[in-house]
Phi, psi and omega in degrees: 000131178254114178284160182213171175222146171252120179272114187225177182204168176290337184201165173297153178079013182271344180118016181302311185292321176303311181292316183300313182289317179296317180292316181299315180290321180298315181289323176296319179297332178277001175103003179277149171269105184256122178261114180268153171219161173235124176277130176095178189273079180230125181252008179257311184302321182304327179293325176292318178301315182298318179295324183287330188245339187079008178238140184295129176261139177230166180273143172239118189229113186286337178281321187265340188247138176281171183302318181296319180293317177300315181296317182295319181290318179294332180297348177297341180265011184297333180261011181269168175270334185202139172259133171237112178253136178258129180282169172248146177050218175275156187307319185259008183283125177206196179264170187286327183249135181292155176252239186289308182228007180174191183259014178091356179289146179295334177301329177300319182290317177300317182292320184296322184254004177070026181275119174298156183264128169262107190268123176267125182241119170282109186260022175303129176077012178209169179220264180299333181299336178299331179294327178294322176297312181298318180296322177296318178293324180293329186260348191294320186231112183294349180286339187242159175237155180256120176287329182155186182237153168243119179283136181236152181060048177284129188275331186194166175302322178296318177301313179299316182298318179294318179296321179295324177301315179296317181294320179298319179296328180273356180075029183247128182285134173263116185256002178179156177218106186263121177289165177298133183212070183299335181292343181272354183296136176282146181295146182233163168213196197292341178252012180128209180295147166300136190298152182304318182292343180259359180266097189297328181257034186301316181299319178295320180294318179295320177297319179293321177295319179297315178300317182297311181292318180298327182282337189235007177226155180268094185297322180294317179293323178296314178299320181295336180278352181288148180201189179093184182210158177250147178293151178280335178205175180178155182257126178219061181293137177233129178270115181288157180282003178177172177278321176234108191256120171283112186248114176294132184209105173193194185295338179270339185223088187223359185270067175252127180296129182303324183292329178288314179299317176298320180295321177298316179296318181297332179277001176099004181283152176252131179262130180241091184288148174212162185242108173300324180294334175272011179061040177262138175276161175300138180302136182296335182288347183283153175251359172205162181228136181233122178252105180288173173286180181163228184231058178298333180294335178276349185228026187299320179297317179294321179293322179295328180274352183276075187291325178297319177298308185294316178295319179295323179293321178296316178297318180302315184290348177291333185233346185221159186284141174231130178231141178233143177246126174051255180301322176296322176298315179299320181291338177280348185282189181281323183202154175232124180263122185279182186296337179272359179091007179274129179272133180241133179291132175253199190288333177077016175290334176232163180275004185300133171236125181237157183221140172251007182295322173235098189286147174217126183283133171242123187211131172149168176291153179224137172242117185245136171250116187290128171274338181223155180289154171225164183306123179092349185214135181270170176303139182094344179296145178251122187241138175255136181205194184213140181243132177206104178198174182240013184278147171255140176275122177265318177219141174212075189279347186277162178299145179294145177280325189207165166265122189241136176228159178272187186290347176268353183094000179283141180294142179248131183290339179281088188269357192072176180206167184215144174206116182061234180267006181260132177223156177200155179221155171278337180272151175268122179297133173251311181195155171288139184292142175251324182259000000 
């Protein structure tokens, strides 16, 4: 049995990632096998988890994943000493209508595997009142238990002492008190953290976070608070989009969910990575091509100048399937207009024209029913995914790929599109729907 903890908070920006990475690296450095997970639809944090622990981190999502898939993915930690799962947003934040096994709240994941919650509290501007917040979280959902709290952004010893008085009165254990440390913050941009692979001093940053958490948290008490169990087995079949998949992989195309890539390999598929930014065409040995999301808007000029990539992608699509998600979808279109209003020619497999000149955020779960086939899924398949981008659609002349709705059941105008063997969607696929 592998015990675990879910590191959660009342809201985003409270310090979950700081604690999760510092704790994961500190315990790994002490010789523990730490299995990380990320609750919810985040494709950036798992790479940081993997770097901190040396073990692959995957997403666990109660809205998009059925019970068997959750069990199979969580089972990756069966040989670990400790599971550390990082929550998304606030602990109980989810959508109004349930999906496969819950509403997407991180509390669903804690409850399913019996992982107590290690609650991170940003106590800026409060002291004893923080205990009322913690007590409310401890009592709100009878399915979960609170291992204790870690106080964050502590201003002084007096501030910490007052907060501890409140927690003691509420019967809540304080397992750490982290002082304000703005120098430890990881760099960010418009879709979240700058990716792990682009953070050149990542090892130094992880070491500093580990030192910081080890100095200000009780690692032994935190380990003692872990509980729960992992399933011994579970079914999580994933249909790959081909037998030999040309997978775009560089700074512009990196948002591929780890569990999907692992699932393709487990199903026997071979991945053939290539870099559009290096002006590489999809490998000829591949029988399908997959362009993940990422940051094409930050590299639009280079992509427009990458003629070998664009010509090779067009030739590839004459005989084999090409699919793009979000940024990959935009790169398959006719043009991408950057934040300065300059239009850049893209591959032209689809007529899509997108613009970042006037940004608009699109965010949320998506349930798509395919009107046309896409790699790995036939017409009529129901797919669960998540959309998060700031692009505006200027033109979308091709037939829609799917009927898409949000988590409330409302129709979404971003339907994806299809032309010949080329397909694309704005949402990132998480799993085929079961319910």
